[in-house]
N, C-alpha and C positions, 0 to 999 in steps of 0.2 A: 504494499499500500504506499503510495507516494504521499508525502506531506504537502499540503497546499502552500502557496507562497505566503510569506508573513503578512498578516493583516496590518494595515497601517492604522493602528489604534494607540491611544495614549498609554494604555497599560504596558504594552510590549516595548514602546519607546523608552519607558522608565527602566524596564528590565535590561534593555540593551546598554543603557548608561551604567547600570550597576555592574553588568558583566565586564565592561571595559576597565573597571577598577580592580579586577583580578579576584573574583570569587573563588577561593580554593576549597570551599566546603561543598561545592557542586549542588546536588539535589537533596542533600541531607534534610533540609527543612521541608521538602515536598513529599519525600517518600523514604522509608527505611528499607525498602525492598531492593532498590537498585543503587549501585555506587558508580560514580563518574570518575574516569581516569583523566587526569589533568596533563596535557601534553604541551611542551614548550618547543616551538619551531623557530629556527632562524633562517632567513633568506640570505643567499650569497650576495655579496657586494651591497649589503644593507645593514644598518645598525638597528633597524626596527625589527621587532619580533612579533610572531603571530601565535595566539593561544588557541588551542582546539580542545573541545570536550568530546570524549569518546564514549559511546554507549557500550556498556559491559554486557548487554544482552545480544546485540547483533553486530557490534563492532563499528558501526557507522560513526563518523566524526563530524562535529559541527564547530563553527567558528565562535558562535555566540551561545551564552548560557540559555537565553530564552528559546533558542532553536531546539536544544536537546530536551528542555522541559516539555515543549510541545510534542517532540518526537516520542517521548516516553509514553504518551497516551495510547500509542499503538500497542505497547506491551501491557499496560495496566488496564486498558479499557475505559479509562476515565473520560467522561463526557460532561464538561462543566458549563456548556452553553445550551440552555433550554429554549425551545420555541414557546413564546407566550400564548400562541393561539392554540396549539394542539399538544404542548408539553413534550414533544419529541426532543431527545437530547442529542447534542453534537460534540465532537471532540475539538473542533476548531471553529472559530467565529466565522471564517470564510464559508464553511459548509452551512452554517446557520443562515447566512445572508442569501445563499443560493436557494436554500429550502423555503425561505419566506416568499419567494416568487411563486410557490405553489399556491399560497393563500392570496397573494396580491394579483396574480395573473400577469405580472410584469414579464416581458420578453424583449430584452434590450439588444439582442444580437440578431441582425438580419443576414439572410443569405443573399449575397450580391448577385446570384444567378437568377433566382426566382422570387426574391424578396420575402420569403417565408421567415417568420420571426421565431426565435428560440430563447429559452430562459437561461441557458448556459453555453459556454464556448464548446464544451464537450459534445453537447447535443448538436450544435452547429457543425462541428467537425465530422460527426457521424453522418449527418444529413448530406454533407458535401460529396460523400461517396456515391450518392444516387446520381450526381451529375458527372463525376470523374470516372466512375466505374471501377475505382480502386478496391482491391480485395486483399487486405494485408494479413488476414488470418487464415492459416492453412491447417488442414487436417493431417495429423502426424501418421495416420493409418493409411490413407489413400492419396494424400497430396492435394485434394480438392480445396479450392480457395473460396473464402467468404469475406463479405464486407464488414460483418459484425461478429464479435467474439461469441455472442449469444447464439448465433446461427451455427457456429462450430460445435458448441456444447449440444445443441439439438441434433446436429448431424452425427455426432459420435454415437448416438443411440442405435444407428443403423449398424455399427460395428460391435457394440457391446451387447445389444439386444435388450437394453434397459427399457422398461415400460412403467413409468412412475404414476400413470393416471389409470384409475380403475372405475368401471361402471358400478354404481351402487345397486343397480337393479339385478344384473346378471353376473357381476364379478369379472367381466372381461377386461383385460389390460390393454393399454394404449401407450405408445411412445410419445404422442403429442396431445395436448389439451384440445386442439381443434378437432382431432379425430374423435375424441371422446364426446364432444359436443354434437358432432354429426351422428355418432352412434346412438346417443340418447333419444334422438327423434324416432328411432325404430321401436322404442318402448312406448313413447307417448303418443305416437301417431300424428304429432303436430306437423302441419304443413303451412308455414307462414308466407310462402312465396306464391304470388298470384300472377297468372298470365293476363295482361291487360287486354289481349285480343279476344281470347276465348273463355277466360275465367277459370281455366284449369289450375289446380293448386299443386304445389310441390314442397317437399321437405327440405330440399337443398337449393341454394341459389344456382349452383352449377347445372342442376337438372332443368331449371327454368331457362337458363341460357341456351342449353342444348335444344329444348323444346321450341324456343323462339325461332330457331332456324327453319322449322317446318313452315312458319308463316312468312319469314323473310326470304327463304330460299338460299341463304348464305351457306357456302361450303368452303370453310377456311382451310381444310386439309387437302393438299394436293400431292399426288404421286410424282416423284422426281423422274421416274422412268417413262411413264406413259402420259403424264399430265392430267390424269383423271382426278376429279375433286370429290371430297366426301364431307358430310356434315359432322361426322364423329371421328376422332383420332383412332379409336379402336378399329374402325372399318378400314382405315389405311394401313395400320401396323399388323393386325391379326390376319395373316395370309394362310397359315397352315391349319388343318383341321385337327381337333382333339377327340380322341376316342376313349369312351368309358371302359375301363378294364374289367368291369363287373358284368355289364350287359351288352357291350359292344356299340352302343349308340354314339353317333358322331356329332360333335358340336363345332361351331366356327369360332366362338369366343370363350375365353377362359371363364368369365363370370357365369356363362350358361352352364359350363361343365361343373363349376363349384356348386351352383344351385341344384343341378341334377343329382349330384352325389348324395344330397340330403335324403333323397328317396331311398337309397340303400342303407344309409347310416341311421335314418330315423331322426336326425337332428332337426329341431324346430326352434331356431334362435330368436324368433319374433313372437312375443306373447301379447295377448289382449289384456290391457290394463283393467278392463271391466270384469271379464269372466275368467281370465287366466289361460284361455285356450292358446296352444302354441301353433305356429305356422312356419312353413318352409321359406317363404319369401315375404317381403314387405307389401307386395302387391296383393297377396292372399289376405294378409292382415287388414289392409285397407278395405278390401271388399267385405270382410267379416264385420268390421267396425260399423258398417252401414246398417247391419241388422239391429244394432243397438240404437243408432242415431236416427234411423228411418230416412237417411239421406238417399235421394234418388240418383241412380247412376246415369250420368249423361256424358257421352263421349265428346271429344273436341270437335269432331265433324258435325255432330248434331247441334252443337252450339253455333257453329258457322252457318249451318242451313237455316237455323232459327233467326239469326241476325240478318241473313239475306232476305228473309220474308218481310222483315221490318223496313228494309230500304225501299 
């Protein structure tokens, strides 16, 4: 952990003056746990001497007494600066000043490229990578580069197999929180995304985007060999057929094969929250739920034909 630059406040200016008078007792007044080694340095071709204070915990040296006092908070965990709004404690006054912007909403640092404002220089520096394309963080396992250290930590789960997020309904584990949130919809049956053209609802925004191509005719995926275009990426990439080793049935897509296998295994991962009945697919669960809600099944095409009659 790096120490922030010395805050320009009266308290530390007084400490600086006192340290220049040659405090040889070090940090004895502040803590009995740590001892300070007092070092005397002389520069060549100069009669002036420099004094340094060395941390006995990590060996780091400092020129001024106030610097080592502030540094020791890393080892002691001391946080003497409280936020008067939320009572959160901080080790350094500079960190408290940054934190206060959470409450005030102040964002004094602008991006010169897009003019977006940021509360800290570190946030601005991270944002600049979206413009420069810089990726300074590399995965030690495979060498893949990332713009943010947090992305590297998430990526490492593909190598370690770590899955820290679990579903409270079925216990299934996930590597990413976003995947857990998507999975939760399979239990609740919630479909918050509506098609503005035909009114069909979807559980995922990606499903809605794919569905919209039926209305717009957009085919964003093209084959580099023959130039043919497709609405779905899976239609472009899945060229070989998959055969069930139990019954020999053939499938074009992997998700179809996965769903089919549940017939043989008896797995029913999607359960009705009302009656508890299990289902092989989310589609089957959605149809079943209408038996409870009384919702009328209406296809996308029926909606379009009804709208045509109104025109």
